[in-house]
C-alpha positions as CSV (number, residue, x, y, z in Angstrom):
1,X,-137.1,88.7,-159.7
2,X,-140.4,90.3,-158.0
3,X,-140.9,89.9,-154.5
4,X,-144.1,87.8,-153.4
5,X,-145.3,87.7,-149.8
6,X,-148.5,85.9,-148.1
7,X,-150.2,89.3,-147.6
8,X,-150.4,90.0,-151.6
9,X,-152.4,86.6,-152.0
10,X,-156.2,86.8,-152.1
11,X,-158.3,85.5,-149.3
12,X,-159.4,82.2,-150.8
13,X,-155.9,81.5,-151.6
14,X,-154.7,82.5,-148.3
15,X,-157.2,80.1,-146.6
16,X,-156.2,77.2,-148.5
17,X,-152.5,77.8,-148.0
18,X,-153.2,78.4,-144.2
19,X,-155.0,74.7,-144.2
20,X,-151.8,73.0,-146.1
21,X,-149.5,74.6,-143.7
22,X,-151.4,73.4,-140.8
23,X,-151.5,69.8,-142.2
24,X,-147.7,69.6,-142.5
25,X,-146.9,71.6,-139.5
26,X,-145.4,74.4,-141.2
27,X,-145.7,78.1,-141.2
28,X,-147.5,79.7,-144.4
29,X,-144.1,81.3,-145.7
30,X,-142.3,78.2,-145.4
31,X,-145.3,76.2,-147.2
32,X,-145.0,78.9,-150.1
33,X,-141.3,78.0,-150.1
34,X,-142.1,74.3,-150.4
35,X,-144.5,75.0,-153.1
36,X,-142.2,77.1,-155.2
37,X,-139.4,74.6,-154.8
38,X,-141.2,71.5,-156.0
39,X,-142.9,73.6,-159.1
40,X,-139.3,74.7,-160.0
41,X,-138.0,71.2,-159.9
42,X,-140.8,70.0,-161.6
43,X,-140.4,72.6,-164.5
44,X,-136.7,72.1,-164.5
45,X,-137.2,68.4,-165.2
46,X,-139.9,69.1,-168.0
47,X,-137.4,71.4,-169.7
48,X,-134.9,68.8,-169.6
49,X,-137.1,66.4,-171.0
50,X,-137.9,68.5,-173.9
51,X,-134.1,69.1,-174.9
52,X,-133.3,65.4,-174.1
53,X,-136.2,63.1,-174.4
54,X,-136.0,60.0,-172.1
55,X,-135.1,57.1,-173.7
56,X,-134.4,54.3,-171.1
57,X,-132.3,51.5,-172.1
58,X,-133.8,48.1,-172.6
59,X,-131.5,46.5,-169.9
60,X,-130.4,49.1,-167.3
61,X,-126.9,49.4,-166.1
62,X,-126.0,47.7,-163.0
63,X,-126.0,51.1,-161.1
64,X,-129.3,51.9,-162.2
65,X,-130.4,48.5,-160.9
66,X,-129.0,49.1,-157.5
67,X,-130.9,52.3,-157.3
68,X,-134.3,51.0,-158.1
69,X,-134.0,49.3,-155.0
70,X,-135.0,52.5,-153.1
71,X,-137.5,53.8,-155.6
72,X,-140.8,54.6,-153.6
73,X,-139.4,52.8,-150.5
74,X,-140.3,54.5,-147.5
75,X,-137.1,55.6,-145.1
76,X,-137.3,57.1,-141.9
77,X,-134.0,59.2,-140.9
78,X,-133.3,59.8,-137.4
79,X,-130.9,62.7,-136.9
80,X,-128.6,62.4,-134.1
81,X,-126.5,65.1,-132.4
82,X,-123.2,65.8,-133.6
83,X,-121.4,67.6,-136.0
84,X,-121.8,65.1,-138.5
85,X,-125.3,66.1,-138.6
86,X,-124.9,68.4,-141.5
87,X,-124.0,65.4,-143.8
88,X,-127.5,64.0,-142.8
89,X,-128.8,67.1,-145.2
90,X,-127.1,65.8,-147.9
91,X,-128.0,61.9,-147.1
92,X,-131.7,63.2,-147.6
93,X,-130.9,64.6,-151.0
94,X,-129.1,61.5,-152.4
95,X,-131.8,59.2,-151.1
96,X,-134.6,61.5,-152.9
97,X,-132.6,61.4,-156.0
98,X,-133.0,57.8,-155.9
99,X,-136.8,58.0,-155.4
100,X,-136.8,57.4,-151.7
101,X,-139.7,58.6,-149.7
102,X,-138.2,60.4,-146.7
103,X,-139.3,61.4,-143.1
104,X,-137.2,62.8,-140.6
105,X,-137.1,62.6,-136.9
106,X,-134.4,65.1,-135.4
107,X,-133.4,64.4,-131.7
108,X,-133.1,67.2,-129.2
109,X,-129.4,67.1,-129.5
110,X,-129.6,67.1,-133.2
111,X,-131.5,70.4,-133.4
112,X,-128.3,71.9,-131.8
113,X,-126.7,71.2,-135.3
114,X,-129.5,71.5,-137.8
115,X,-132.8,72.9,-137.9
116,X,-136.4,71.3,-138.2
117,X,-136.9,74.1,-140.7
118,X,-133.7,72.8,-142.9
119,X,-134.8,69.3,-142.7
120,X,-138.4,69.9,-143.7
121,X,-137.1,72.1,-146.6
122,X,-135.4,69.1,-148.0
123,X,-137.9,66.4,-147.6
124,X,-140.9,68.6,-148.4
125,X,-142.7,66.9,-145.2
126,X,-142.7,67.9,-141.7
127,X,-140.0,67.1,-139.5
128,X,-140.7,65.0,-136.5
129,X,-139.1,66.1,-133.0
130,X,-141.4,65.5,-129.9
131,X,-142.8,62.1,-128.5
132,X,-145.5,64.1,-127.0
133,X,-146.7,66.3,-129.9
134,X,-150.3,66.3,-129.8
135,X,-150.6,67.1,-133.6
136,X,-149.3,63.4,-134.2
137,X,-149.6,61.4,-130.9
138,X,-153.6,61.6,-131.2
139,X,-153.3,58.5,-133.3
140,X,-150.1,57.1,-131.9
141,X,-147.8,58.8,-134.2
142,X,-144.5,57.3,-132.9
143,X,-146.1,53.8,-133.5
144,X,-147.2,55.1,-137.0
145,X,-143.7,56.1,-137.6
146,X,-142.1,52.7,-136.6
147,X,-144.4,50.8,-138.7
148,X,-144.9,52.9,-141.8
149,X,-141.8,52.5,-143.1
150,X,-139.4,49.8,-145.1
151,X,-136.4,51.1,-143.3
152,X,-135.1,53.4,-140.4
153,X,-131.7,54.8,-140.8
154,X,-129.7,56.6,-137.7
155,X,-127.1,59.1,-139.2
156,X,-125.4,60.3,-137.3
157,X,-125.9,57.5,-134.6
158,X,-123.9,59.0,-131.4
159,X,-122.4,56.9,-128.3
160,X,-125.4,58.1,-126.4
161,X,-128.0,57.0,-128.8
162,X,-126.3,53.5,-129.3
163,X,-126.5,53.2,-125.6
164,X,-129.8,54.0,-125.4
165,X,-130.8,51.8,-128.4
166,X,-128.9,48.8,-126.8
167,X,-130.4,49.2,-123.5
168,X,-134.1,49.3,-124.9
169,X,-134.7,53.0,-123.9
170,X,-137.5,54.9,-125.1
171,X,-137.5,58.5,-123.5
172,X,-137.8,60.3,-126.7
173,X,-139.4,60.1,-130.0
174,X,-136.4,58.6,-131.7
175,X,-135.8,55.8,-129.3
176,X,-139.4,54.9,-129.0
177,X,-139.7,54.8,-132.9
178,X,-136.7,52.6,-132.7
179,X,-138.1,50.4,-130.0
180,X,-141.4,50.0,-131.6
181,X,-140.4,49.0,-135.2
182,X,-140.0,45.8,-136.5
183,X,-138.5,47.0,-139.9
184,X,-134.8,46.8,-140.5
185,X,-132.3,49.5,-138.8
186,X,-129.4,50.8,-140.2
187,X,-126.7,52.9,-138.2
188,X,-123.8,55.2,-139.1
189,X,-122.0,55.6,-135.9
190,X,-120.3,59.0,-135.4
191,X,-118.3,60.0,-132.2
192,X,-114.9,60.9,-131.2
193,X,-112.1,58.0,-131.5
194,X,-111.9,57.3,-127.8
195,X,-115.6,57.3,-127.3
196,X,-115.8,54.9,-130.2
197,X,-113.1,52.7,-128.5
198,X,-114.7,52.7,-125.3
199,X,-115.7,49.1,-123.7
200,X,-119.1,50.6,-123.2
201,X,-119.6,51.5,-126.9
202,X,-118.1,47.9,-128.0
203,X,-120.5,46.1,-125.6
204,X,-123.6,48.4,-126.9
205,X,-122.2,47.6,-130.6
206,X,-122.1,44.1,-130.1
207,X,-125.5,43.7,-128.7
208,X,-127.0,45.9,-131.5
209,X,-125.5,43.6,-134.1
210,X,-126.9,40.6,-132.4
211,X,-130.3,42.2,-132.4
212,X,-129.8,42.6,-136.2
213,X,-129.1,46.2,-136.6
214,X,-126.8,46.9,-139.4
215,X,-124.0,49.2,-139.3
216,X,-122.3,51.4,-141.8
217,X,-118.8,52.9,-141.0
218,X,-117.5,54.7,-139.0
219,X,-114.4,55.9,-141.1
220,X,-110.9,57.0,-140.0
221,X,-109.9,60.6,-140.2
222,X,-109.6,63.9,-138.6
223,X,-112.3,65.0,-136.4
224,X,-114.3,68.1,-135.6
225,X,-112.0,69.0,-132.6
226,X,-108.7,70.5,-133.4
227,X,-106.0,68.1,-133.5
228,X,-108.2,64.9,-132.9
229,X,-108.2,62.1,-135.4
230,X,-108.9,58.3,-135.7
231,X,-111.6,56.0,-136.1
232,X,-115.1,57.7,-135.6
233,X,-116.0,59.7,-138.7
234,X,-119.5,59.1,-139.9
235,X,-119.6,57.3,-143.4
236,X,-120.1,59.5,-146.2
237,X,-123.6,60.0,-147.6
238,X,-122.8,57.9,-150.6
239,X,-121.5,55.0,-148.7
240,X,-124.9,55.2,-146.5
241,X,-127.1,55.2,-149.6
242,X,-125.2,52.1,-150.8
243,X,-125.9,50.4,-147.5
244,X,-129.4,51.4,-147.8
245,X,-129.6,50.0,-151.4
246,X,-128.0,46.6,-150.2
247,X,-130.6,46.3,-147.5
248,X,-133.6,47.3,-149.4
249,X,-132.5,45.1,-152.4
250,X,-131.8,42.1,-150.0
251,X,-135.5,42.2,-148.8
252,X,-136.6,40.4,-151.5
253,X,-133.4,38.8,-153.1
254,X,-134.5,35.4,-152.3
255,X,-138.2,35.7,-152.9
256,X,-139.4,32.3,-154.2
257,X,-136.4,30.4,-153.2
258,X,-135.9,27.6,-151.1
259,X,-132.6,27.2,-148.7
260,X,-131.8,24.6,-146.2
261,X,-129.0,25.5,-143.9
262,X,-127.5,23.2,-141.1
263,X,-126.2,24.6,-137.8
264,X,-124.6,23.5,-134.7
265,X,-122.9,20.5,-133.6
266,X,-124.1,16.7,-133.5
267,X,-124.1,14.8,-130.4
268,X,-123.1,11.1,-130.6
269,X,-124.0,9.0,-127.9
270,X,-121.6,6.9,-125.8
271,X,-124.0,6.1,-123.3
272,X,-126.8,7.8,-121.6
273,X,-124.6,10.6,-120.1
274,X,-121.7,10.9,-122.5
275,X,-121.3,11.8,-126.0
276,X,-118.7,12.7,-129.0
277,X,-119.2,16.3,-130.2
278,X,-117.6,19.2,-132.1
279,X,-117.4,22.5,-130.3
280,X,-119.9,24.7,-131.9
281,X,-122.5,27.3,-130.9
282,X,-124.6,27.2,-133.9
283,X,-124.2,31.2,-134.0
284,X,-123.0,31.4,-137.5
285,X,-125.5,28.8,-138.8
286,X,-128.4,30.3,-137.3
287,X,-127.3,33.8,-138.3
288,X,-127.3,32.3,-142.1
289,X,-130.6,31.1,-141.6
290,X,-132.0,34.4,-140.4
291,X,-130.4,36.4,-143.1
292,X,-131.9,34.0,-145.7
293,X,-135.2,34.6,-144.3
294,X,-134.9,38.3,-144.1
295,X,-134.2,38.0,-147.9
296,X,-137.5,36.4,-148.7
297,X,-136.3,32.8,-148.8
298,X,-138.2,29.7,-147.6
299,X,-135.6,28.3,-145.0
300,X,-135.4,25.0,-143.4
301,X,-132.9,25.1,-140.7
302,X,-131.6,21.8,-139.6
303,X,-130.2,22.6,-136.0
304,X,-128.1,20.4,-133.5
305,X,-128.0,20.9,-129.7
306,X,-127.9,24.6,-129.5
307,X,-128.4,27.3,-126.5
308,X,-130.0,29.8,-129.3
309,X,-133.5,31.0,-129.9
310,X,-135.0,30.0,-133.1
311,X,-134.5,32.3,-136.0
312,X,-137.9,34.2,-137.0
313,X,-139.5,33.2,-140.0
314,X,-137.7,29.8,-140.3
315,X,-138.9,26.1,-140.3
316,X,-136.5,24.4,-137.6
317,X,-136.0,21.0,-137.6
318,X,-133.8,20.0,-134.2
319,X,-131.8,16.8,-134.1
320,X,-129.2,15.2,-132.2
321,X,-127.0,13.1,-134.3
322,X,-125.5,13.3,-137.5
323,X,-127.5,10.2,-138.9
324,X,-130.8,12.4,-137.9
325,X,-129.3,15.5,-139.5
326,X,-128.7,13.5,-142.7
327,X,-132.5,12.4,-142.8
328,X,-133.7,15.6,-142.1
329,X,-131.8,17.3,-144.6
330,X,-132.9,14.7,-147.3
331,X,-136.5,15.2,-146.2
332,X,-136.2,19.0,-146.7
333,X,-134.9,18.5,-150.4
334,X,-135.4,19.9,-153.1
335,X,-133.9,23.3,-152.4
336,X,-132.1,25.9,-154.4
337,X,-129.4,26.3,-152.1
338,X,-128.0,24.2,-149.3
339,X,-125.7,25.7,-146.7
340,X,-123.8,23.3,-144.6
341,X,-122.7,25.1,-141.7
342,X,-123.1,22.5,-139.1
343,X,-120.2,21.2,-137.1
344,X,-120.9,17.2,-137.8
345,X,-118.9,15.1,-135.8
346,X,-116.9,12.7,-138.1
347,X,-117.3,9.8,-136.0
348,X,-119.9,7.9,-133.6
349,X,-119.3,5.0,-131.5
350,X,-119.9,1.8,-132.8
351,X,-122.2,0.5,-130.3
352,X,-123.9,2.8,-127.5
353,X,-124.5,1.6,-124.0
354,X,-128.0,1.6,-122.6
355,X,-126.5,2.4,-119.2
356,X,-123.8,4.6,-117.9
357,X,-120.4,3.0,-118.5
358,X,-118.8,3.0,-114.9
359,X,-115.3,3.8,-114.2
360,X,-113.4,0.8,-112.8
361,X,-110.0,1.0,-111.3
362,X,-107.2,-0.4,-113.7
363,X,-109.6,-0.8,-116.5
364,X,-110.1,1.6,-119.4
365,X,-113.2,0.7,-121.7
366,X,-112.3,0.6,-125.5
367,X,-114.3,2.8,-127.7
368,X,-114.8,1.5,-131.2
369,X,-115.7,4.2,-133.8
370,X,-117.4,4.2,-136.9
371,X,-117.7,6.7,-139.6
372,X,-120.8,9.0,-139.8
373,X,-122.6,9.9,-143.1
374,X,-121.0,12.9,-144.9
375,X,-123.9,14.9,-145.3
376,X,-122.2,17.8,-147.5
377,X,-120.7,15.3,-150.0
378,X,-123.9,13.4,-150.3
379,X,-125.9,16.3,-151.2
380,X,-123.2,17.7,-153.8
381,X,-122.7,14.2,-155.5
382,X,-126.6,13.8,-156.0
383,X,-127.3,13.0,-159.6
384,X,-131.0,14.0,-159.4
385,X,-132.4,16.9,-157.2
386,X,-129.2,18.6,-156.4
387,X,-129.5,22.2,-155.2
388,X,-128.1,24.6,-157.7
389,X,-126.0,25.8,-155.0
390,X,-124.3,23.8,-152.3
391,X,-121.8,25.5,-149.8
392,X,-119.9,23.7,-147.2
393,X,-117.9,25.0,-144.4
394,X,-114.3,24.5,-143.2
395,X,-113.2,24.9,-139.6
396,X,-109.5,24.6,-139.8
397,X,-106.6,25.2,-137.6
398,X,-103.6,25.4,-140.0
399,X,-103.3,25.8,-144.0
400,X,-107.0,27.2,-143.8
401,X,-106.9,27.9,-147.6
402,X,-105.2,25.0,-148.8
403,X,-107.2,22.6,-147.0
404,X,-110.5,24.3,-148.1
405,X,-109.4,24.2,-151.7
406,X,-108.7,20.3,-151.3
407,X,-112.2,19.8,-149.0
408,X,-114.1,21.6,-151.9
409,X,-112.8,19.3,-154.6
410,X,-113.2,16.4,-152.7
411,X,-116.8,17.1,-151.3
412,X,-117.9,18.3,-154.8
413,X,-119.5,21.6,-153.5
414,X,-119.6,24.7,-155.1
415,X,-118.1,26.9,-152.6
416,X,-116.3,26.3,-149.2
417,X,-116.5,28.8,-146.6
418,X,-113.1,28.6,-144.4
419,X,-112.0,30.0,-141.3
420,X,-109.3,29.7,-138.5
421,X,-110.9,28.1,-135.4
422,X,-107.8,27.9,-133.4
423,X,-107.7,28.6,-129.8
424,X,-106.3,31.9,-130.3
425,X,-108.9,33.1,-132.7
426,X,-111.8,33.2,-130.5
427,X,-114.1,32.4,-133.3
428,X,-115.5,29.1,-131.7
429,X,-118.4,30.4,-129.3
430,X,-117.7,33.9,-130.1
431,X,-119.5,36.6,-132.0
432,X,-117.0,37.4,-134.6
433,X,-115.5,35.9,-137.7
434,X,-113.2,35.8,-140.5
435,X,-114.1,33.8,-143.3
436,X,-112.4,33.1,-146.6
437,X,-114.8,32.1,-149.5
438,X,-113.2,29.6,-151.7
439,X,-114.7,28.5,-155.2
440,X,-113.5,27.2,-158.5
441,X,-112.8,30.9,-159.4
442,X,-110.5,31.7,-156.7
443,X,-110.5,32.8,-153.0
444,X,-112.5,35.7,-151.8
445,X,-111.2,36.9,-147.9
446,X,-113.3,38.9,-146.0
447,X,-112.5,41.2,-143.3
448,X,-113.0,40.4,-139.6
449,X,-116.8,41.2,-139.0
450,X,-119.8,39.9,-136.7
451,X,-121.3,36.6,-137.6
452,X,-124.5,38.4,-138.5
453,X,-122.6,40.5,-141.0
454,X,-120.9,37.3,-142.5
455,X,-124.2,35.8,-142.8
456,X,-125.8,39.0,-144.7
457,X,-122.7,39.3,-146.9
458,X,-123.1,35.4,-147.7
459,X,-126.7,35.7,-148.4
460,X,-126.0,38.4,-150.7
461,X,-123.6,36.6,-152.6
462,X,-126.0,33.2,-152.6
463,X,-128.6,35.7,-154.1
464,X,-126.4,37.0,-156.6
465,X,-125.3,33.4,-157.6
466,X,-128.9,32.1,-157.8
467,X,-129.7,35.4,-159.9
468,X,-127.0,34.7,-162.5
469,X,-125.2,38.0,-161.5
470,X,-121.9,38.9,-160.0
471,X,-121.5,41.0,-157.1
């Protein structure tokens, strides 16, 4: 192939090329390479179309449907400093193959492993590196990057980046964008196994998970350092792509659907200062409501007394007792799905004292109990206006799956989400959960994970069921 240099171009073409290169923040030679690459790719696609004319199937295959979630979606990729940064170049290509519109931020540490030129050559866009870049900050570029996107991906997410994110730092372009965004964030951690196992990293991950940040990986295997192996390898590009597809598909999975969620305990008064209750923080129910709202649903959260903020984008009805919760749920109907995660007290005092019951030596007051309304069963057995999907929760201390199966049949609900809440499990009030989803078709046991991730996975299943799909 004959050699072509910028000097051989006529003056008019050089002027146009100079303007285009300046707009993209590239040299003229780099701009020529980008133009040639784009032209070659277009010519290649046209040639393939002539050989094999496109004839898309009337009903796309499931893999195609998953890829469609990324088409024309705007993704900002933040590349941190680590040997795994080389995988991010392949990640860019994989996402672009699926139609994503990519922009990249390269941290100072990331530039020690990959160059802005390499990243820009793949994206066909300028690579952003500097918080105080006069070419972009004249219009508050970091805010524009934070908002003009559908998803932010951090890969590799180093221990240092995780710490900065958890602490709300904004001392460079990457952390400023992450702090300024209101879009979903996906991180792919990558670090030495001992760094991954460190208590500080565990705390930071717990905080990020509570803040709604999604996590993919890490994987176990050999490290870049000789003789080092364990958990800490960045997830492979295709694994990250699958996570991206799931998040972007989730964004509208429940659009137009109405979902009722119950959460927290109920307090059944004995007198003005005492009550009967179950141990429940409400963390799982609130996370489910937040995940359903993030999936585009119209969500009504009926919550007992909890010390949690109201999820964003959710209509919250606050109640105290089981009777109040039952009334609030009935008022919220009809709905497409009802998820009963609240720990409703089974009994209440038959009579409530108007004044505090005083302790008297030698006399123990008698407390007569009466059964509370069974909200789950009442909704599941409705003959009209029953939600298409009714899901109950079973908090068990023994024979978890057997008891959950029996409860599903007795209550008449579609699914039971069961977990072991014995004291040693740490689930009650904690941030982790291990659940088993019991349905007519069998039992699906999920690995231990954060309650936010349990919520997102459950909502994915709900969306698939309402859509008539299987996942």
